[in-house]
A tleap script that builds the chain and sets N, CA, C and O, in Angstrom:
source leaprc.protein.ff14SB
mol = sequence {
  NMET LYS ASN LYS ALA PHE LEU ALA ARG LEU
  THR PHE ALA LEU HIE GLY ILE THR ALA ALA
  LEU GLN TYR GLU LYS SER PHE ARG SER GLN
  VAL ILE ILE ALA ILE ALA THR LEU ALA ALA
  LEU GLY ILE LEU GLN PRO ASP LEU ILE TRP
  TRP ALA LEU ILE GLY ALA MET ILE CYS LEU
  VAL LEU GLY ALA GLU LEU ILE ASN THR SER
  LEU GLU HIE LEU ALA ASP HIE LEU HIE PRO
  GLU GLN HIE PRO LYS ILE LYS LEU VAL LYS
  ASP CYS ALA ALA ALA SER VAL LEU VAL PHE
  SER PHE GLY ALA VAL TRP VAL ALA ILE LEU
  ALA VAL PHE SER VAL MET CGLN
}
set mol.1.N position { 117.031 85.349 117.880 }
set mol.1.CA position { 116.318 86.548 117.421 }
set mol.1.C position { 114.774 86.532 117.843 }
set mol.1.O position { 114.067 87.540 117.857 }
set mol.2.N position { 114.378 85.317 118.164 }
set mol.2.CA position { 112.932 85.131 118.516 }
set mol.2.C position { 112.656 85.704 119.899 }
set mol.2.O position { 113.558 85.748 120.735 }
set mol.3.N position { 111.448 86.138 120.153 }
set mol.3.CA position { 110.947 86.649 121.407 }
set mol.3.C position { 111.656 87.871 121.997 }
set mol.3.O position { 111.718 88.050 123.214 }
set mol.4.N position { 112.197 88.717 121.088 }
set mol.4.CA position { 112.813 89.930 121.553 }
set mol.4.C position { 111.686 90.876 122.009 }
set mol.4.O position { 110.499 90.686 121.741 }
set mol.5.N position { 112.162 91.911 122.722 }
set mol.5.CA position { 111.228 92.982 123.142 }
set mol.5.C position { 110.740 93.708 121.891 }
set mol.5.O position { 111.347 93.674 120.820 }
set mol.6.N position { 109.581 94.378 122.107 }
set mol.6.CA position { 108.875 94.996 120.940 }
set mol.6.C position { 109.761 96.019 120.286 }
set mol.6.O position { 109.857 96.060 119.060 }
set mol.7.N position { 110.454 96.899 121.124 }
set mol.7.CA position { 111.310 97.856 120.531 }
set mol.7.C position { 112.375 97.313 119.729 }
set mol.7.O position { 112.686 97.892 118.688 }
set mol.8.N position { 113.017 96.182 120.127 }
set mol.8.CA position { 114.052 95.510 119.331 }
set mol.8.C position { 113.516 95.071 117.937 }
set mol.8.O position { 114.113 95.273 116.880 }
set mol.9.N position { 112.306 94.438 118.068 }
set mol.9.CA position { 111.674 93.959 116.806 }
set mol.9.C position { 111.360 95.075 115.901 }
set mol.9.O position { 111.512 94.922 114.689 }
set mol.10.N position { 110.921 96.223 116.406 }
set mol.10.CA position { 110.622 97.381 115.659 }
set mol.10.C position { 111.859 97.904 114.934 }
set mol.10.O position { 111.849 98.267 113.758 }
set mol.11.N position { 112.944 97.913 115.750 }
set mol.11.CA position { 114.237 98.402 115.192 }
set mol.11.C position { 114.707 97.472 114.065 }
set mol.11.O position { 115.311 97.922 113.092 }
set mol.12.N position { 114.438 96.247 114.202 }
set mol.12.CA position { 114.808 95.270 113.040 }
set mol.12.C position { 113.976 95.611 111.840 }
set mol.12.O position { 114.512 95.666 110.732 }
set mol.13.N position { 112.705 95.839 111.998 }
set mol.13.CA position { 111.859 96.158 110.958 }
set mol.13.C position { 112.199 97.455 110.228 }
set mol.13.O position { 112.149 97.518 109.000 }
set mol.14.N position { 112.550 98.502 111.006 }
set mol.14.CA position { 112.930 99.770 110.521 }
set mol.14.C position { 114.260 99.639 109.697 }
set mol.14.O position { 114.479 100.271 108.663 }
set mol.15.N position { 115.110 98.753 110.272 }
set mol.15.CA position { 116.403 98.613 109.555 }
set mol.15.C position { 116.152 97.988 108.138 }
set mol.15.O position { 116.822 98.328 107.163 }
set mol.16.N position { 115.211 97.115 108.082 }
set mol.16.CA position { 114.809 96.432 106.819 }
set mol.16.C position { 114.304 97.477 105.840 }
set mol.16.O position { 114.717 97.454 104.681 }
set mol.17.N position { 113.416 98.409 106.252 }
set mol.17.CA position { 112.968 99.494 105.380 }
set mol.17.C position { 114.084 100.381 105.002 }
set mol.17.O position { 114.166 100.771 103.838 }
set mol.18.N position { 114.969 100.740 105.912 }
set mol.18.CA position { 116.109 101.577 105.580 }
set mol.18.C position { 117.023 100.932 104.572 }
set mol.18.O position { 117.482 101.583 103.634 }
set mol.19.N position { 117.289 99.660 104.758 }
set mol.19.CA position { 118.151 98.913 103.784 }
set mol.19.C position { 117.472 98.859 102.454 }
set mol.19.O position { 118.130 99.064 101.434 }
set mol.20.N position { 116.190 98.595 102.404 }
set mol.20.CA position { 115.482 98.613 101.117 }
set mol.20.C position { 115.586 99.924 100.372 }
set mol.20.O position { 115.852 99.986 99.172 }
set mol.21.N position { 115.361 100.977 101.156 }
set mol.21.CA position { 115.439 102.312 100.577 }
set mol.21.C position { 116.844 102.673 100.088 }
set mol.21.O position { 117.005 103.424 99.127 }
set mol.22.N position { 117.852 102.127 100.763 }
set mol.22.CA position { 119.261 102.407 100.420 }
set mol.22.C position { 119.673 101.573 99.210 }
set mol.22.O position { 120.348 102.089 98.320 }
set mol.23.N position { 119.296 100.330 99.153 }
set mol.23.CA position { 119.882 99.403 98.138 }
set mol.23.C position { 118.900 98.994 96.980 }
set mol.23.O position { 119.358 98.453 95.974 }
set mol.24.N position { 117.560 99.245 97.106 }
set mol.24.CA position { 116.652 98.772 96.147 }
set mol.24.C position { 115.942 99.892 95.372 }
set mol.24.O position { 115.079 100.575 95.921 }
set mol.25.N position { 116.295 100.071 94.134 }
set mol.25.CA position { 115.752 101.034 93.269 }
set mol.25.C position { 114.209 100.854 93.177 }
set mol.25.O position { 113.452 101.817 93.292 }
set mol.26.N position { 113.790 99.637 92.974 }
set mol.26.CA position { 112.335 99.381 92.920 }
set mol.26.C position { 111.564 99.838 94.066 }
set mol.26.O position { 110.474 100.380 93.885 }
set mol.27.N position { 112.084 99.646 95.334 }
set mol.27.CA position { 111.457 100.057 96.496 }
set mol.27.C position { 111.403 101.578 96.605 }
set mol.27.O position { 110.390 102.150 97.007 }
set mol.28.N position { 112.561 102.250 96.223 }
set mol.28.CA position { 112.557 103.680 96.206 }
set mol.28.C position { 111.444 104.265 95.215 }
set mol.28.O position { 110.708 105.205 95.515 }
set mol.29.N position { 111.422 103.616 94.055 }
set mol.29.CA position { 110.441 104.016 93.046 }
set mol.29.C position { 108.986 103.899 93.628 }
set mol.29.O position { 108.178 104.809 93.440 }
set mol.30.N position { 108.669 102.792 94.323 }
set mol.30.CA position { 107.353 102.541 94.829 }
set mol.30.C position { 107.061 103.591 95.944 }
set mol.30.O position { 105.928 104.057 96.069 }
set mol.31.N position { 108.108 103.961 96.762 }
set mol.31.CA position { 107.882 104.942 97.790 }
set mol.31.C position { 107.560 106.299 97.141 }
set mol.31.O position { 106.621 106.973 97.565 }
set mol.32.N position { 108.285 106.682 96.177 }
set mol.32.CA position { 107.974 107.918 95.442 }
set mol.32.C position { 106.531 107.950 94.838 }
set mol.32.O position { 105.833 108.960 94.926 }
set mol.33.N position { 106.139 106.872 94.257 }
set mol.33.CA position { 104.779 106.751 93.688 }
set mol.33.C position { 103.756 106.871 94.863 }
set mol.33.O position { 102.730 107.541 94.752 }
set mol.34.N position { 104.074 106.218 95.939 }
set mol.34.CA position { 103.164 106.297 97.086 }
set mol.34.C position { 103.017 107.748 97.636 }
set mol.34.O position { 101.906 108.181 97.943 }
set mol.35.N position { 104.148 108.491 97.757 }
set mol.35.CA position { 104.035 109.884 98.156 }
set mol.35.C position { 103.308 110.682 97.174 }
set mol.35.O position { 102.504 111.529 97.564 }
set mol.36.N position { 103.534 110.475 95.882 }
set mol.36.CA position { 102.849 111.260 94.857 }
set mol.36.C position { 101.279 110.912 94.932 }
set mol.36.O position { 100.422 111.774 94.738 }
set mol.37.N position { 101.008 109.694 95.203 }
set mol.37.CA position { 99.654 109.224 95.294 }
set mol.37.C position { 98.875 109.909 96.461 }
set mol.37.O position { 97.716 110.309 96.349 }
set mol.38.N position { 99.655 110.005 97.626 }
set mol.38.CA position { 99.040 110.693 98.755 }
set mol.38.C position { 98.895 112.137 98.520 }
set mol.38.O position { 97.927 112.755 98.963 }
set mol.39.N position { 99.861 112.709 97.814 }
set mol.39.CA position { 99.674 114.143 97.529 }
set mol.39.C position { 98.466 114.384 96.602 }
set mol.39.O position { 97.729 115.356 96.770 }
set mol.40.N position { 98.269 113.451 95.588 }
set mol.40.CA position { 97.063 113.593 94.719 }
set mol.40.C position { 95.809 113.459 95.586 }
set mol.40.O position { 94.848 114.200 95.379 }
set mol.41.N position { 95.795 112.544 96.540 }
set mol.41.CA position { 94.673 112.426 97.378 }
set mol.41.C position { 94.375 113.733 98.110 }
set mol.41.O position { 93.224 114.137 98.278 }
set mol.42.N position { 95.458 114.374 98.535 }
set mol.42.CA position { 95.298 115.663 99.226 }
set mol.42.C position { 94.666 116.720 98.383 }
set mol.42.O position { 93.872 117.531 98.860 }
set mol.43.N position { 95.010 116.708 97.167 }
set mol.43.CA position { 94.425 117.641 96.198 }
set mol.43.C position { 92.998 117.283 95.787 }
set mol.43.O position { 92.133 118.154 95.689 }
set mol.44.N position { 92.770 116.042 95.558 }
set mol.44.CA position { 91.401 115.593 95.092 }
set mol.44.C position { 90.459 115.509 96.193 }
set mol.44.O position { 89.262 115.579 95.918 }
set mol.45.N position { 90.834 115.366 97.430 }
set mol.45.CA position { 90.003 115.209 98.605 }
set mol.45.C position { 88.817 114.259 98.415 }
set mol.45.O position { 87.663 114.648 98.592 }
set mol.46.N position { 89.129 112.983 98.044 }
set mol.46.CA position { 88.059 111.997 97.949 }
set mol.46.C position { 87.457 111.599 99.319 }
set mol.46.O position { 88.007 111.956 100.361 }
set mol.47.N position { 86.362 110.883 99.313 }
set mol.47.CA position { 85.810 110.404 100.573 }
set mol.47.C position { 86.808 109.567 101.314 }
set mol.47.O position { 87.744 109.021 100.730 }
set mol.48.N position { 86.596 109.466 102.641 }
set mol.48.CA position { 87.559 108.750 103.620 }
set mol.48.C position { 87.722 107.332 103.132 }
set mol.48.O position { 88.815 106.788 103.293 }
set mol.49.N position { 86.752 106.699 102.563 }
set mol.49.CA position { 86.964 105.317 102.167 }
set mol.49.C position { 87.927 105.078 101.139 }
set mol.49.O position { 88.576 104.033 101.113 }
set mol.50.N position { 88.077 106.115 100.167 }
set mol.50.CA position { 89.169 106.042 99.243 }
set mol.50.C position { 90.517 106.187 99.801 }
set mol.50.O position { 91.471 105.559 99.344 }
set mol.51.N position { 90.613 107.037 100.819 }
set mol.51.CA position { 91.904 107.218 101.570 }
set mol.51.C position { 92.271 105.916 102.179 }
set mol.51.O position { 93.438 105.525 102.164 }
set mol.52.N position { 91.286 105.217 102.727 }
set mol.52.CA position { 91.527 103.857 103.428 }
set mol.52.C position { 91.976 102.883 102.373 }
set mol.52.O position { 93.012 102.240 102.541 }
set mol.53.N position { 91.227 102.747 101.273 }
set mol.53.CA position { 91.577 101.762 100.296 }
set mol.53.C position { 92.908 102.025 99.654 }
set mol.53.O position { 93.736 101.121 99.536 }
set mol.54.N position { 93.127 103.260 99.234 }
set mol.54.CA position { 94.452 103.545 98.629 }
set mol.54.C position { 95.638 103.366 99.646 }
set mol.54.O position { 96.710 102.866 99.305 }
set mol.55.N position { 95.379 103.794 100.874 }
set mol.55.CA position { 96.413 103.584 101.915 }
set mol.55.C position { 96.729 102.098 102.057 }
set mol.55.O position { 97.892 101.708 102.160 }
set mol.56.N position { 95.671 101.263 102.061 }
set mol.56.CA position { 95.854 99.841 102.227 }
set mol.56.C position { 96.601 99.277 101.007 }
set mol.56.O position { 97.443 98.395 101.177 }
set mol.57.N position { 96.332 99.740 99.825 }
set mol.57.CA position { 96.971 99.272 98.656 }
set mol.57.C position { 98.436 99.664 98.623 }
set mol.57.O position { 99.293 98.889 98.199 }
set mol.58.N position { 98.712 100.886 99.079 }
set mol.58.CA position { 100.175 101.360 99.191 }
set mol.58.C position { 100.897 100.443 100.110 }
set mol.58.O position { 102.025 100.055 99.804 }
set mol.59.N position { 100.308 100.059 101.250 }
set mol.59.CA position { 100.974 99.199 102.186 }
set mol.59.C position { 101.130 97.806 101.587 }
set mol.59.O position { 102.172 97.184 101.792 }
set mol.60.N position { 100.162 97.295 100.868 }
set mol.60.CA position { 100.290 95.993 100.209 }
set mol.60.C position { 101.485 95.997 99.117 }
set mol.60.O position { 102.312 95.087 99.059 }
set mol.61.N position { 101.486 97.020 98.333 }
set mol.61.CA position { 102.527 97.117 97.324 }
set mol.61.C position { 103.907 97.208 97.927 }
set mol.61.O position { 104.823 96.540 97.447 }
set mol.62.N position { 104.102 98.046 99.009 }
set mol.62.CA position { 105.376 98.229 99.575 }
set mol.62.C position { 105.705 96.849 100.383 }
set mol.62.O position { 106.849 96.396 100.398 }
set mol.63.N position { 104.751 96.291 100.971 }
set mol.63.CA position { 105.021 95.028 101.642 }
set mol.63.C position { 105.379 93.898 100.620 }
set mol.63.O position { 106.269 93.096 100.905 }
set mol.64.N position { 104.783 93.832 99.578 }
set mol.64.CA position { 105.112 92.864 98.560 }
set mol.64.C position { 106.557 93.165 97.997 }
set mol.64.O position { 107.349 92.251 97.770 }
set mol.65.N position { 106.840 94.415 97.795 }
set mol.65.CA position { 108.213 94.775 97.352 }
set mol.65.C position { 109.279 94.373 98.344 }
set mol.65.O position { 110.368 93.948 97.959 }
set mol.66.N position { 108.953 94.511 99.682 }
set mol.66.CA position { 109.929 94.088 100.719 }
set mol.66.C position { 110.092 92.598 100.715 }
set mol.66.O position { 111.192 92.087 100.926 }
set mol.67.N position { 108.965 91.864 100.468 }
set mol.67.CA position { 109.098 90.372 100.551 }
set mol.67.C position { 109.878 89.980 99.297 }
set mol.67.O position { 110.736 89.100 99.368 }
set mol.68.N position { 109.590 90.640 98.091 }
set mol.68.CA position { 110.323 90.334 96.916 }
set mol.68.C position { 111.867 90.511 97.109 }
set mol.68.O position { 112.683 89.669 96.735 }
set mol.69.N position { 112.189 91.689 97.731 }
set mol.69.CA position { 113.604 91.980 98.010 }
set mol.69.C position { 114.268 90.896 98.839 }
set mol.69.O position { 115.339 90.375 98.529 }
set mol.70.N position { 113.546 90.592 99.928 }
set mol.70.CA position { 114.101 89.598 100.858 }
set mol.70.C position { 114.334 88.247 100.210 }
set mol.70.O position { 115.374 87.614 100.396 }
set mol.71.N position { 113.327 87.819 99.435 }
set mol.71.CA position { 113.523 86.550 98.644 }
set mol.71.C position { 114.684 86.576 97.748 }
set mol.71.O position { 115.480 85.638 97.697 }
set mol.72.N position { 114.795 87.699 97.000 }
set mol.72.CA position { 115.872 87.869 96.012 }
set mol.72.C position { 117.271 87.792 96.732 }
set mol.72.O position { 118.180 87.101 96.274 }
set mol.73.N position { 117.384 88.466 97.771 }
set mol.73.CA position { 118.654 88.466 98.576 }
set mol.73.C position { 118.969 87.113 99.123 }
set mol.73.O position { 120.096 86.638 98.984 }
set mol.74.N position { 117.999 86.466 99.749 }
set mol.74.CA position { 118.167 85.165 100.244 }
set mol.74.C position { 118.509 84.144 99.189 }
set mol.74.O position { 119.395 83.318 99.409 }
set mol.75.N position { 117.866 84.165 98.091 }
set mol.75.CA position { 118.144 83.261 96.997 }
set mol.75.C position { 119.536 83.502 96.426 }
set mol.75.O position { 120.246 82.533 96.155 }
set mol.76.N position { 119.956 84.744 96.231 }
set mol.76.CA position { 121.243 85.085 95.734 }
set mol.76.C position { 122.331 84.660 96.721 }
set mol.76.O position { 123.409 84.230 96.309 }
set mol.77.N position { 122.061 84.774 97.991 }
set mol.77.CA position { 123.039 84.386 98.958 }
set mol.77.C position { 123.206 82.871 99.035 }
set mol.77.O position { 124.332 82.384 99.133 }
set mol.78.N position { 122.162 82.155 98.995 }
set mol.78.CA position { 122.185 80.623 99.105 }
set mol.78.C position { 122.631 80.040 97.796 }
set mol.78.O position { 123.266 78.986 97.809 }
set mol.79.N position { 122.337 80.669 96.622 }
set mol.79.CA position { 122.641 80.024 95.431 }
set mol.79.C position { 123.068 81.203 94.430 }
set mol.79.O position { 122.246 81.628 93.620 }
set mol.80.N position { 124.301 81.696 94.495 }
set mol.80.CA position { 124.752 82.797 93.728 }
set mol.80.C position { 124.772 82.635 92.207 }
set mol.80.O position { 124.604 83.587 91.445 }
set mol.81.N position { 124.988 81.367 91.804 }
set mol.81.CA position { 124.980 81.183 90.337 }
set mol.81.C position { 123.532 81.006 89.891 }
set mol.81.O position { 122.647 80.702 90.691 }
set mol.82.N position { 123.313 81.206 88.577 }
set mol.82.CA position { 121.931 81.177 88.076 }
set mol.82.C position { 121.442 79.713 88.059 }
set mol.82.O position { 122.199 78.781 87.788 }
set mol.83.N position { 120.233 79.571 88.342 }
set mol.83.CA position { 119.506 78.252 88.452 }
set mol.83.C position { 118.086 78.480 87.992 }
set mol.83.O position { 117.464 79.459 88.404 }
set mol.84.N position { 117.528 77.576 87.116 }
set mol.84.CA position { 116.157 77.774 86.654 }
set mol.84.C position { 115.125 77.837 87.742 }
set mol.84.O position { 114.178 78.617 87.639 }
set mol.85.N position { 115.260 77.090 88.725 }
set mol.85.CA position { 114.289 77.153 89.924 }
set mol.85.C position { 114.439 78.447 90.774 }
set mol.85.O position { 113.446 78.999 91.247 }
set mol.86.N position { 115.668 78.908 90.955 }
set mol.86.CA position { 115.833 80.149 91.637 }
set mol.86.C position { 115.269 81.285 90.856 }
set mol.86.O position { 114.654 82.190 91.420 }
set mol.87.N position { 115.481 81.255 89.460 }
set mol.87.CA position { 114.873 82.215 88.575 }
set mol.87.C position { 113.371 82.237 88.691 }
set mol.87.O position { 112.774 83.314 88.715 }
set mol.88.N position { 112.747 81.091 88.764 }
set mol.88.CA position { 111.332 80.995 88.860 }
set mol.88.C position { 110.860 81.645 90.156 }
set mol.88.O position { 109.885 82.397 90.131 }
set mol.89.N position { 111.508 81.387 91.276 }
set mol.89.CA position { 111.114 81.911 92.567 }
set mol.89.C position { 111.193 83.459 92.496 }
set mol.89.O position { 110.273 84.163 92.911 }
set mol.90.N position { 112.270 83.931 91.980 }
set mol.90.CA position { 112.503 85.385 91.881 }
set mol.90.C position { 111.449 86.079 90.931 }
set mol.90.O position { 110.936 87.163 91.208 }
set mol.91.N position { 111.188 85.396 89.849 }
set mol.91.CA position { 110.224 85.888 88.874 }
set mol.91.C position { 108.795 85.955 89.486 }
set mol.91.O position { 108.070 86.941 89.355 }
set mol.92.N position { 108.461 84.877 90.134 }
set mol.92.CA position { 107.101 84.923 90.849 }
set mol.92.C position { 106.929 85.904 91.880 }
set mol.92.O position { 105.856 86.490 92.028 }
set mol.93.N position { 108.019 86.130 92.661 }
set mol.93.CA position { 108.005 87.154 93.655 }
set mol.93.C position { 107.814 88.601 93.106 }
set mol.93.O position { 107.100 89.456 93.631 }
set mol.94.N position { 108.557 88.750 91.970 }
set mol.94.CA position { 108.416 90.019 91.268 }
set mol.94.C position { 107.076 90.170 90.635 }
set mol.94.O position { 106.538 91.274 90.556 }
set mol.95.N position { 106.486 88.991 90.146 }
set mol.95.CA position { 105.114 89.079 89.611 }
set mol.95.C position { 104.063 89.428 90.659 }
set mol.95.O position { 103.035 90.035 90.358 }
set mol.96.N position { 104.360 89.015 91.944 }
set mol.96.CA position { 103.376 89.437 92.964 }
set mol.96.C position { 103.362 90.943 93.163 }
set mol.96.O position { 102.303 91.539 93.361 }
set mol.97.N position { 104.551 91.567 93.109 }
set mol.97.CA position { 104.551 92.966 93.225 }
set mol.97.C position { 103.764 93.559 92.057 }
set mol.97.O position { 102.959 94.459 92.296 }
set mol.98.N position { 103.930 93.144 90.886 }
set mol.98.CA position { 103.222 93.614 89.693 }
set mol.98.C position { 101.760 93.495 89.945 }
set mol.98.O position { 101.042 94.469 89.721 }
set mol.99.N position { 101.253 92.363 90.399 }
set mol.99.CA position { 99.872 92.126 90.570 }
set mol.99.C position { 99.191 93.136 91.595 }
set mol.99.O position { 98.117 93.703 91.390 }
set mol.100.N position { 99.983 93.269 92.726 }
set mol.100.CA position { 99.546 94.249 93.759 }
set mol.100.C position { 99.477 95.687 93.134 }
set mol.100.O position { 98.546 96.458 93.362 }
set mol.101.N position { 100.548 95.978 92.322 }
set mol.101.CA position { 100.534 97.209 91.740 }
set mol.101.C position { 99.402 97.455 90.743 }
set mol.101.O position { 98.840 98.549 90.710 }
set mol.102.N position { 99.083 96.522 89.989 }
set mol.102.CA position { 97.844 96.677 89.135 }
set mol.102.C position { 96.606 96.851 89.947 }
set mol.102.O position { 95.731 97.620 89.548 }
set mol.103.N position { 96.472 96.169 91.091 }
set mol.103.CA position { 95.401 96.457 91.971 }
set mol.103.C position { 95.314 97.805 92.542 }
set mol.103.O position { 94.237 98.385 92.674 }
set mol.104.N position { 96.508 98.331 92.900 }
set mol.104.CA position { 96.580 99.742 93.446 }
set mol.104.C position { 96.230 100.724 92.346 }
set mol.104.O position { 95.520 101.691 92.623 }
set mol.105.N position { 96.664 100.547 91.171 }
set mol.105.CA position { 96.277 101.419 89.979 }
set mol.105.C position { 94.794 101.417 89.783 }
set mol.105.O position { 94.177 102.460 89.567 }
set mol.106.N position { 94.215 100.229 89.859 }
set mol.106.CA position { 92.730 100.057 89.641 }
set mol.106.C position { 91.991 100.808 90.679 }
set mol.106.O position { 91.070 101.553 90.341 }
set mol.107.N position { 92.346 100.658 91.980 }
set mol.107.CA position { 91.686 101.395 93.056 }
set mol.107.C position { 91.830 102.935 92.866 }
set mol.107.O position { 90.893 103.699 93.095 }
set mol.108.N position { 93.067 103.355 92.432 }
set mol.108.CA position { 93.326 104.776 92.257 }
set mol.108.C position { 92.459 105.355 91.119 }
set mol.108.O position { 91.936 106.465 91.223 }
set mol.109.N position { 92.322 104.570 90.026 }
set mol.109.CA position { 91.478 104.982 88.953 }
set mol.109.C position { 90.059 105.123 89.361 }
set mol.109.O position { 89.425 106.119 89.013 }
set mol.110.N position { 89.530 104.197 90.070 }
set mol.110.CA position { 88.094 104.212 90.575 }
set mol.110.C position { 88.031 105.409 91.515 }
set mol.110.O position { 86.988 106.061 91.467 }
set mol.111.N position { 88.961 105.795 92.344 }
set mol.111.CA position { 88.895 106.886 93.224 }
set mol.111.C position { 88.783 108.186 92.455 }
set mol.111.O position { 88.006 109.072 92.810 }
set mol.112.N position { 89.574 108.285 91.391 }
set mol.112.CA position { 89.575 109.513 90.594 }
set mol.112.C position { 88.220 109.675 89.929 }
set mol.112.O position { 87.657 110.769 89.892 }
set mol.113.N position { 87.689 108.536 89.388 }
set mol.113.CA position { 86.342 108.673 88.761 }
set mol.113.C position { 85.282 108.948 89.765 }
set mol.113.O position { 84.309 109.614 89.410 }
set mol.114.N position { 85.369 108.508 90.974 }
set mol.114.CA position { 84.364 108.808 91.993 }
set mol.114.C position { 84.433 110.253 92.353 }
set mol.114.O position { 83.401 110.849 92.660 }
set mol.115.N position { 85.601 110.854 92.333 }
set mol.115.CA position { 85.738 112.317 92.735 }
set mol.115.C position { 85.143 113.176 91.571 }
set mol.115.O position { 84.554 114.229 91.813 }
set mol.116.N position { 85.311 112.708 90.328 }
set mol.116.CA position { 84.925 113.445 89.130 }
set mol.116.C position { 83.358 113.476 88.959 }
set mol.116.O position { 82.794 114.297 88.235 }
set mol.117.N position { 82.744 112.564 89.648 }
set mol.117.CA position { 81.254 112.468 89.509 }
set mol.117.C position { 80.468 113.601 90.278 }
set mol.117.O position { 79.238 113.632 90.242 }
savepdb mol mol.pdb
quit
């Protein structure tokens, strides 16, 4: 799989996004929130810097969700029965998504306050 052409690697990545959309409710929820957030930006019309910050946060949250999903699937495949160490790995991966989400909400709140001033 290493050193494939760019188009092949892009296809693999798009397949990962498609699979996450198809099988992961959390990822679908995050995508819906991202779309709603972008719609709110369109309505509020904040400065360009807020578009950049919120866009970056959306990418970070979705990226963290994809990493969480991949870790969960790999852990479940390698060790299908419950194990305390596997649970810890999965819980920490889920916590990373939560932390990024808190950061995204914080940036969104600040953007709304900046528009209201």
